[in-house]
Backbone as numpy.savetxt, mean C-alpha at the origin, in Angstrom:
# Nx Ny Nz CAx CAy CAz Cx Cy Cz
-1.58 -12.10 -3.05 -2.38 -11.11 -2.97 -1.92 -9.49 -2.95
-0.70 -9.67 -2.30 0.00 -8.43 -1.81 1.54 -9.09 -1.83
2.30 -8.03 -1.69 3.62 -8.06 -1.62 3.95 -7.00 -0.96
5.16 -7.23 -0.42 6.23 -5.85 0.32 7.43 -5.97 0.03
7.64 -4.59 0.20 9.03 -4.79 -0.83 10.16 -3.50 -0.27
11.19 -4.08 0.18 11.90 -2.75 0.92 13.45 -2.46 0.08
14.00 -1.74 0.14 15.39 -1.58 -0.17 16.29 -1.85 0.94
17.82 -2.94 0.38 18.25 -3.21 1.58 19.27 -2.39 1.36
20.50 -1.98 2.43 21.44 -1.40 1.83 22.53 -1.46 0.81
21.61 -1.93 0.33 23.22 -2.40 -0.88 22.20 -1.60 -2.11
20.79 -1.47 -1.75 20.14 -0.92 -2.95 19.26 -1.43 -3.10
19.49 -2.74 -3.25 18.60 -4.29 -3.99 16.99 -4.21 -2.91
16.08 -4.46 -3.88 14.78 -4.75 -3.54 14.76 -6.44 -2.69
14.01 -5.94 -1.95 14.22 -7.92 -1.06 12.58 -7.49 -0.73
11.75 -8.50 -0.40 10.39 -8.67 -0.45 10.29 -9.24 1.17
9.50 -8.73 2.25 9.52 -8.69 3.47 8.18 -9.61 3.91
8.20 -10.22 5.03 6.85 -10.98 5.05 6.10 -9.97 5.85
6.54 -9.38 6.40 5.74 -7.95 7.49 6.24 -6.63 6.87
5.17 -5.96 7.30 5.63 -4.37 6.56 6.46 -3.59 8.09
7.48 -2.83 7.35 7.87 -2.08 8.63 7.95 -0.89 7.41
8.69 0.02 8.16 9.20 1.64 8.00 9.29 1.63 6.85
8.97 2.86 5.83 9.67 2.97 4.32 9.31 1.72 3.70
8.83 0.56 3.76 8.27 -0.78 2.91 7.30 0.01 1.98
7.07 -1.28 0.80 6.08 -0.79 -0.35 5.42 -2.20 -0.19
3.87 -1.59 -0.45 3.23 -2.53 0.01 2.76 -3.03 -1.93
2.83 -3.49 -2.51 2.24 -3.94 -3.93 0.85 -4.63 -3.71
0.00 -4.37 -4.53 -0.89 -4.97 -4.53 -1.58 -4.68 -6.11
-1.48 -5.73 -7.09 -2.26 -5.67 -8.66 -3.34 -6.27 -8.36
-4.17 -5.43 -9.08 -5.80 -6.37 -9.60 -6.51 -6.32 -8.35
-6.60 -5.64 -7.36 -7.00 -6.47 -6.09 -8.56 -6.40 -6.45
-9.42 -7.73 -5.70 -11.13 -8.18 -5.76 -11.56 -6.53 -4.59
-12.25 -6.69 -4.61 -13.16 -5.84 -3.55 -13.14 -6.21 -2.52
-12.98 -7.29 -1.94 -12.53 -8.05 -0.84 -11.45 -7.78 -0.29
-10.25 -7.95 -1.14 -8.81 -7.64 -1.24 -8.58 -6.28 -0.68
-9.44 -5.51 -1.34 -9.04 -4.01 -0.72 -9.51 -3.96 0.67
-10.77 -4.63 0.55 -11.47 -4.52 2.54 -10.23 -4.83 3.43
-9.45 -5.87 2.89 -8.71 -6.87 3.81 -7.80 -5.86 3.89
-7.06 -5.31 2.68 -5.84 -4.80 2.98 -5.68 -3.52 4.00
-7.19 -2.49 3.50 -7.56 -1.53 4.34 -7.72 -1.54 6.06
-8.47 -3.06 6.22 -8.54 -3.22 7.91 -6.92 -3.71 8.31
-6.01 -4.41 7.41 -5.09 -5.04 8.00 -4.33 -4.14 8.60
-3.82 -2.80 7.64 -2.96 -1.58 7.51 -3.68 -0.48 7.88
-5.07 -0.79 8.40 -5.52 0.57 9.21 -5.42 1.84 7.95
-5.43 1.13 6.61 -5.58 2.47 6.07 -7.57 3.07 5.18
-7.84 4.06 5.20 -8.79 4.33 4.60 -9.33 3.78 3.39
-10.74 3.06 3.55 -10.90 2.55 2.77 -11.22 3.39 1.13
-11.56 4.80 1.28 -11.25 5.61 0.62 -9.66 5.86 -0.35
-9.11 5.88 0.49 -7.67 5.91 0.24 -7.38 4.97 -0.93
-7.56 3.71 -0.51 -7.27 2.65 -1.55 -8.12 2.79 -2.37
-9.44 2.80 -2.80 -10.52 2.74 -3.50 -10.05 4.47 -4.37
-9.76 5.34 -4.03 -9.54 6.49 -5.32 -8.45 6.03 -6.45
-7.40 5.46 -5.31 -6.08 4.95 -6.24 -7.00 3.96 -7.52
-7.84 3.74 -7.57 -8.40 2.57 -8.40 -9.19 3.26 -9.59
-9.78 4.28 -9.58 -10.42 5.17 -10.27 -9.93 5.56 -11.27
-10.20 5.42 -12.46 -9.28 5.91 -13.53 -9.20 7.02 -14.49
-10.53 8.16 -13.55 -10.45 9.29 -13.89 -10.07 10.45 -12.95
-8.99 9.48 -12.14 -8.66 10.64 -10.89 -7.35 10.55 -11.26
-6.58 11.53 -10.82 -5.15 11.80 -10.83 -4.35 11.08 -9.77
-2.77 10.76 -10.17 -2.02 10.13 -9.37 -1.76 11.46 -8.14
-2.25 10.88 -6.79 -1.41 12.03 -5.97 -1.12 11.19 -4.57
-0.93 12.00 -3.62 -0.60 11.39 -2.34 -0.95 12.64 -1.32
-1.86 12.22 -0.60 -2.55 12.98 0.56 -1.56 13.39 1.52
-1.59 14.33 2.05 -1.35 14.40 3.48 -1.35 13.91 4.65
-2.66 12.68 4.30 -3.37 11.98 5.70 -2.45 10.70 5.36
-1.72 10.34 4.15 -0.52 9.18 4.15 0.48 8.94 5.46
0.97 10.62 5.99 2.11 10.49 6.62 2.03 9.59 8.02
0.79 9.96 8.17 -0.22 8.98 9.33 -0.43 7.79 9.40
-0.52 7.43 8.25 -0.50 5.63 8.43 0.93 4.94 8.21
2.62 5.75 8.00 2.94 5.01 7.56 3.74 4.37 9.04
4.44 3.39 9.47 4.62 2.52 10.13 6.24 3.35 10.76
């Protein structure tokens, strides 16, 4: 469903089991159920995830992003 990545000290991307500070959570073609699960698991507002899937929305990161980082 989703993968978690982070750059190591050598600048190489490593896959992680659990999220940590400055990690990237990669989600590809999620179902509605997966979106709800990720929102709950990472305590991300559901609208934040849903908006990013809207083809008519422009890419952006809102200020609230700083509050959800680990």
